[in-house]
Steps between C-alpha positions, in 0.01 A plus 500: 500500500530363852735645757596418857644710779797283596542688830179331615641149455869550582676557831613858560862402437410421139307820430662700223704210366522446125279243330795266428597514871143422605471211254818349644393565861461214748147399596559670837483836318123461479311679774389261773755229420798483735847385397432183701173443310698541179747235613214260576368540145807307386541506122305820458803723534394811313176684430528419129717224351791605281404573145153639574 
């Protein structure tokens, strides 16, 4: 089985959040992507689309 340490890919503000919260998070929740960068990505509003 594969695992990932989400704290390595998420901003500190998202550390400790539940998986459903992370899946619904905006792209800006990813480490290294600012809120402004997330806005520029346009239709990519969340890390994972609804229903994943």
